[in-house]
Legacy VTK file of the C-alpha trace (Angstrom):
# vtk DataFile Version 3.0
C-alpha trace
ASCII
DATASET POLYDATA
POINTS 318 float
32.159 -15.321 -5.768
28.670 -16.627 -5.030
27.318 -19.157 -7.531
23.645 -18.391 -6.958
21.695 -15.543 -5.341
17.941 -15.845 -4.829
15.444 -13.180 -3.787
11.970 -13.567 -2.325
9.857 -14.162 0.747
10.340 -16.948 3.267
7.433 -17.709 5.540
6.817 -19.948 8.492
4.661 -22.901 7.505
2.290 -24.170 10.197
0.580 -27.491 9.596
-1.394 -29.991 11.672
0.317 -33.354 12.092
-1.220 -36.598 10.892
-3.786 -35.034 8.549
-5.697 -33.386 11.394
-7.983 -30.392 10.810
-6.864 -26.873 11.691
-10.055 -26.180 13.586
-9.496 -29.066 16.009
-5.712 -29.472 16.227
-3.864 -28.714 19.497
-0.336 -28.375 18.075
1.278 -27.442 14.771
4.434 -28.482 12.951
6.630 -25.510 11.974
8.788 -25.345 8.841
10.532 -22.501 7.017
9.043 -22.146 3.553
9.679 -19.963 0.529
10.180 -20.759 -3.150
13.415 -18.820 -3.559
14.942 -19.935 -0.270
13.916 -23.522 -1.083
15.882 -23.281 -4.330
18.869 -21.796 -2.504
18.913 -24.639 0.024
18.639 -27.373 -2.608
21.415 -25.820 -4.689
23.637 -25.284 -1.649
23.191 -28.841 -0.420
24.055 -30.110 -3.900
27.336 -28.229 -4.192
26.728 -24.589 -5.102
27.518 -21.554 -2.971
24.065 -19.993 -2.509
22.870 -16.776 -0.866
19.285 -15.750 -0.160
18.551 -12.011 -0.184
15.417 -10.622 1.455
13.874 -8.490 4.180
12.683 -9.875 7.522
11.276 -8.545 10.780
13.870 -8.094 13.504
12.095 -10.551 15.758
12.357 -14.148 16.957
10.118 -15.206 14.061
12.352 -13.518 11.502
15.435 -15.047 13.077
13.747 -18.436 12.918
14.007 -18.149 9.123
17.710 -17.271 8.990
18.553 -19.912 11.589
16.897 -22.587 9.471
18.662 -21.500 6.280
22.067 -21.321 7.963
21.586 -24.913 9.111
21.772 -25.893 5.448
24.740 -23.637 4.680
22.817 -20.857 2.923
23.915 -17.324 3.745
20.986 -15.002 4.433
21.814 -11.444 3.350
18.868 -9.785 5.043
17.562 -6.286 5.710
16.226 -6.344 9.281
12.942 -4.483 9.689
12.268 -3.061 13.126
8.623 -3.525 13.967
7.815 -5.535 10.845
5.873 -8.767 10.672
6.712 -12.294 9.560
4.553 -13.906 6.905
3.069 -17.310 7.667
0.924 -19.849 5.959
-1.113 -22.805 7.102
-1.406 -26.022 5.133
-3.911 -28.685 5.992
-3.154 -32.033 4.358
-5.898 -34.511 3.573
-6.262 -37.506 1.321
-8.943 -37.899 -1.321
-11.497 -36.430 -1.534
-10.518 -33.702 0.963
-7.169 -32.811 -0.569
-4.871 -30.097 0.779
-5.806 -26.544 1.669
-3.468 -23.537 1.992
-4.341 -20.437 4.024
-1.993 -17.444 3.718
-1.322 -14.917 6.474
1.348 -12.873 4.719
-0.249 -9.462 4.120
2.046 -6.540 4.991
5.009 -8.801 5.757
8.346 -7.007 5.959
9.459 -8.272 2.558
6.595 -6.460 0.809
8.383 -3.132 1.395
11.832 -4.251 0.163
13.469 -1.860 -2.318
16.678 -2.176 -4.359
18.259 0.716 -2.444
18.220 -1.208 0.838
19.111 -4.656 -0.549
22.690 -5.766 -1.159
22.521 -5.690 -4.940
26.293 -6.098 -5.188
25.779 -9.756 -4.305
23.641 -10.165 -7.413
26.127 -8.374 -9.648
28.938 -10.649 -8.476
26.990 -13.930 -8.735
26.951 -16.425 -11.577
23.158 -16.597 -11.469
20.190 -14.780 -9.931
16.881 -16.543 -9.258
13.456 -15.289 -8.320
9.844 -16.271 -9.009
6.476 -14.907 -10.027
5.348 -15.159 -6.417
7.475 -12.182 -5.399
6.010 -9.476 -7.679
2.531 -10.728 -6.728
3.022 -9.681 -3.107
2.996 -5.881 -3.492
3.394 -3.022 -5.954
6.751 -2.291 -4.343
7.959 -5.823 -5.014
6.824 -5.658 -8.627
9.145 -2.708 -9.131
11.929 -4.275 -7.042
11.795 -7.568 -8.938
12.023 -5.744 -12.259
14.975 -3.656 -11.044
16.881 -6.646 -9.682
16.461 -8.654 -12.886
17.674 -5.694 -14.933
20.583 -5.192 -12.542
21.582 -8.836 -12.931
21.443 -8.689 -16.730
23.432 -5.423 -16.776
26.175 -7.207 -14.823
26.170 -10.407 -16.944
24.598 -12.465 -14.173
22.431 -15.241 -15.617
18.805 -14.662 -14.646
16.495 -17.548 -13.764
12.769 -16.938 -13.354
10.161 -19.480 -12.253
6.674 -18.285 -13.133
5.228 -20.153 -10.099
1.664 -18.815 -10.408
-0.404 -18.568 -7.221
-4.121 -18.035 -7.855
-4.685 -16.842 -4.269
-2.321 -13.895 -4.885
-3.503 -12.503 -8.235
-5.571 -13.182 -11.329
-4.139 -14.744 -14.500
-4.708 -11.490 -16.389
-2.838 -9.341 -13.859
-0.066 -11.904 -13.585
0.430 -12.058 -17.338
0.495 -8.266 -17.694
3.196 -8.003 -15.033
5.297 -11.065 -15.780
5.635 -10.541 -19.510
7.226 -7.150 -18.815
9.935 -9.033 -16.864
10.696 -11.638 -19.525
13.104 -9.475 -21.581
15.473 -9.590 -18.576
15.163 -13.371 -18.123
17.687 -15.897 -19.479
16.151 -19.107 -18.126
12.378 -19.418 -17.789
10.764 -22.177 -15.752
7.014 -22.591 -16.194
4.508 -25.329 -15.438
2.529 -26.279 -18.522
-0.728 -25.539 -16.702
0.522 -22.023 -15.833
1.628 -21.402 -19.411
-1.909 -22.242 -20.502
-3.754 -20.349 -17.738
-1.540 -17.295 -17.278
0.342 -16.862 -20.549
-2.525 -18.010 -22.784
-0.336 -20.557 -24.564
-1.695 -23.756 -26.040
-0.369 -26.926 -27.589
1.945 -29.510 -26.077
4.987 -28.671 -23.945
7.306 -28.378 -26.946
4.941 -26.020 -28.763
4.663 -23.896 -25.623
8.448 -23.780 -25.176
9.062 -22.855 -28.811
6.364 -20.186 -28.767
7.776 -18.576 -25.624
11.319 -18.737 -26.969
10.263 -17.150 -30.243
8.564 -14.322 -28.376
11.198 -13.674 -25.705
14.439 -15.377 -26.842
15.293 -17.260 -23.649
18.577 -19.116 -23.341
16.734 -22.097 -21.852
12.983 -22.630 -21.562
11.931 -25.294 -19.045
8.361 -26.585 -19.089
7.349 -28.840 -16.201
4.494 -31.315 -16.684
3.819 -32.816 -13.269
3.731 -36.589 -13.466
4.740 -36.470 -17.125
8.151 -34.999 -16.337
9.795 -31.959 -17.875
10.946 -30.577 -21.205
13.720 -28.109 -21.967
14.356 -26.081 -25.097
17.951 -24.868 -25.401
18.824 -23.259 -28.683
17.015 -25.461 -31.179
17.463 -28.649 -29.162
14.624 -30.239 -27.201
15.304 -32.492 -24.219
12.729 -34.462 -22.271
12.997 -36.002 -18.823
10.618 -38.366 -17.053
9.928 -38.479 -13.340
11.505 -40.854 -10.849
8.989 -42.833 -8.840
8.720 -41.751 -5.209
6.511 -42.224 -2.184
4.682 -39.004 -1.317
5.318 -37.870 2.230
5.066 -34.132 1.437
4.829 -32.784 -2.114
5.088 -29.073 -1.229
8.348 -27.653 -2.568
8.841 -30.348 -5.213
9.080 -27.793 -8.023
11.634 -25.740 -6.095
13.696 -28.875 -5.510
13.625 -29.551 -9.249
14.886 -26.048 -10.017
17.559 -26.234 -7.305
18.774 -29.597 -8.585
18.778 -28.396 -12.192
20.783 -25.272 -11.326
23.245 -27.207 -9.167
24.195 -29.247 -12.225
23.774 -26.685 -14.999
25.727 -23.913 -13.276
28.476 -26.444 -12.612
28.956 -26.809 -16.359
26.911 -29.920 -17.108
24.733 -30.020 -20.253
20.990 -29.438 -20.076
19.967 -33.143 -20.275
22.169 -34.011 -17.297
20.808 -31.050 -15.349
17.224 -32.073 -16.126
17.883 -35.575 -14.859
19.528 -34.232 -11.695
16.595 -31.904 -11.111
14.089 -34.731 -11.535
15.988 -36.924 -9.083
16.148 -34.096 -6.535
12.414 -33.532 -6.888
11.652 -37.206 -6.318
13.678 -37.221 -3.113
11.968 -34.043 -1.882
8.593 -35.798 -2.045
9.790 -38.102 0.737
10.844 -35.255 3.072
8.440 -33.355 5.372
8.417 -29.585 4.990
9.132 -27.370 1.989
12.908 -27.813 1.906
14.728 -30.584 0.014
16.992 -32.028 2.680
19.011 -34.189 0.291
22.638 -35.016 -0.449
24.545 -35.309 -3.731
25.113 -39.025 -3.162
21.370 -39.605 -2.749
20.567 -37.717 -5.938
23.263 -39.549 -7.858
21.951 -42.877 -6.602
18.462 -42.062 -7.874
19.920 -41.080 -11.242
21.951 -44.271 -11.485
19.235 -46.649 -10.303
16.154 -44.940 -11.722
14.298 -46.349 -14.685
13.413 -43.043 -16.318
15.887 -41.537 -18.766
16.149 -38.427 -20.851
15.235 -38.102 -24.504
16.876 -35.587 -26.818
16.092 -34.782 -30.420
LINES 1 319
318 0 1 2 3 4 5 6 7 8 9 10 11 12 13 14 15 16 17 18 19 20 21 22 23 24 25 26 27 28 29 30 31 32 33 34 35 36 37 38 39 40 41 42 43 44 45 46 47 48 49 50 51 52 53 54 55 56 57 58 59 60 61 62 63 64 65 66 67 68 69 70 71 72 73 74 75 76 77 78 79 80 81 82 83 84 85 86 87 88 89 90 91 92 93 94 95 96 97 98 99 100 101 102 103 104 105 106 107 108 109 110 111 112 113 114 115 116 117 118 119 120 121 122 123 124 125 126 127 128 129 130 131 132 133 134 135 136 137 138 139 140 141 142 143 144 145 146 147 148 149 150 151 152 153 154 155 156 157 158 159 160 161 162 163 164 165 166 167 168 169 170 171 172 173 174 175 176 177 178 179 180 181 182 183 184 185 186 187 188 189 190 191 192 193 194 195 196 197 198 199 200 201 202 203 204 205 206 207 208 209 210 211 212 213 214 215 216 217 218 219 220 221 222 223 224 225 226 227 228 229 230 231 232 233 234 235 236 237 238 239 240 241 242 243 244 245 246 247 248 249 250 251 252 253 254 255 256 257 258 259 260 261 262 263 264 265 266 267 268 269 270 271 272 273 274 275 276 277 278 279 280 281 282 283 284 285 286 287 288 289 290 291 292 293 294 295 296 297 298 299 300 301 302 303 304 305 306 307 308 309 310 311 312 313 314 315 316 317
């Protein structure tokens, strides 16, 4: 039986090397990128059996995605779309004051037409956990309905549901996101949300603990995870609060850090470890990801365990 099934879009990420500008660059680095597939890869590399479910164009670009995922041991259970298109995005990295800029070219990608009838929903029913994010229902009306159906299908079959809010302002407004996402929450067991997204999208205020308790009171999650960037993360499980700091890391590429955190957390938590241990494992995985180019956390269990053992940051429970 599969430990973890994820569902969402994977794109091809195209980025200029060495902080060059898109308008002058002569070549681009190519990486496979997608929140849900990133989580699947991190979890798979850290010991879980993970499957990514989606829809891709039956083309060399679509096969580029599945080839990359298979390299890391993730099974891609894909609907192949004849004549469809592959979503891409461009990211231009720059230091201060330029910063980074993301340009999406994902409109009408094959995944935007994916329906439950064509996806292998049996994989979700048989899995220990099902993961998706708020990016997926933002991509099309069809995917809003599909995401809702898949979460309900998972809950109906006692599959633990994990949902990362993962707000993207270039895809939809906070008001539209909140209206859609809060209809999904009754089918969610584990919610992951950045504190800034809880404030902007869900109209929650207060510190991370107040946000977690307010969301739990409203929606009765099994675990509520609030990430706080450089201040670490906080988890509410039952009535217990656990906090975890960050592990210091050089920043080669920060894209995908949050997905690495979720993948590391799930690798530990679904393996039966308590929430504080899973938080620590997730934080260590995220720190390692920041040193790896691309969106995917190419890490090993021994590396994560070394960071946990040698790191100075510890968890706090109360």
